[in-house]
N, C-alpha and C positions, 0 to 999 in steps of 0.2 A: 803190910801193904798188899792188897789183893792183886791177883793176876788178871789181865784183860787180854782177850783174844780178838783179833781182826784178821781179815784176809786181804792180801794185795794180789791182784791178778795181772799178769803180763799177757797181752792178747796174742792171737795167732800172728806170726811173722813180726811180732813186736819185740822191743828190748827194754821198755820202761813200763813199770806198773802204775796203777793209780796211786794217789797219795793216801797215807795213813797218818793218824795223829800220834804225836809223841808228847802231848801236853801232860804235865805232872808225872813224867816218866823218869825213872832212874836207870832202868836196864831194859834192853830190847833183845829178844831172841827171835831169829827167823828160821823157820823150818822150810827147807827146800824140797819140793817134790822131785821126781825124776825129770831131768831136763835134757835138751840138746846140749852137748858138752859146751861149757862156758864158765866164765867167772862172774861172781855176784859183787856188785858195788852198791853203796848207799849214797843217795842224793838227799840233801837236807835243806830246809828253808826255815826262816823265822816268820815268813809272810805267806799264809795259806791262800791269799788271793792273787798271788803272783806266779808266773811261770819260771821264776828265778830260783830253781833248785840247783844247788851247787854240789860238786863231788866232795865227799868226806875224805880227808887225808889222814894218814898215819901221823900222830903227833911226834913220834920218834924220828920221823923223816918227812918234813913238810912238803917235799917235792914228790913224795910217793903216795899215790892214791890207795886208799884202803880197799883191797880187793881179795876175794876168797875164791879159790878154784873149787867149783862144785861138781865139775866133771859131768858125768851122766848119771850119777847116783844121788840118793837123798843125803842131806846133810843138815845139821843144826848149827847155826852160827849165833854166838852170843856177843853183844856189844856192851861195853861197860857204861860209864857215865855219859848220858846223852841229854843232860839237862839243858844244853845250849840250843836245842832244836825244838821247833813246835810241830813240824810236819816233815815227812820223809817219803821217798819213793825208792823202789828197787830198780837198779839198772843191770841188765845182763849184757855180756860182751858179744853174744851171738843171738840172732833172731831165732825165735822158737817155732817148731814145726806144729805146735798145738798150743792152745791157751794153757798157762801154768798158774796155779793158785798157790801162793806162799802164805803160810800161817805166820802171823806176827804176834808174838806174846810179849806184853809189856808189864812192867811192875814199877 
């Protein structure tokens, strides 16, 4: 299965990126640039025409949101099986002091 590359950008003073497609995707990797210290969370939806993106939770603990501390350094995050979602957005826990572009690699 080929790799696909897209970019999701969080705007200046923002916390949520634009949407990116997860159609026909089995795995997702997100490359984080240097950011204002924060955590990265994934929002997902089955309806790309809706603003109804919901937080992704850790299946081992349904009350715990799936979050990754990315601090101020670069990091690569790999998500396993994401066949359940059609579209996703990146949410950061802190507003950014500059626009941040995240590479989204899907397979």
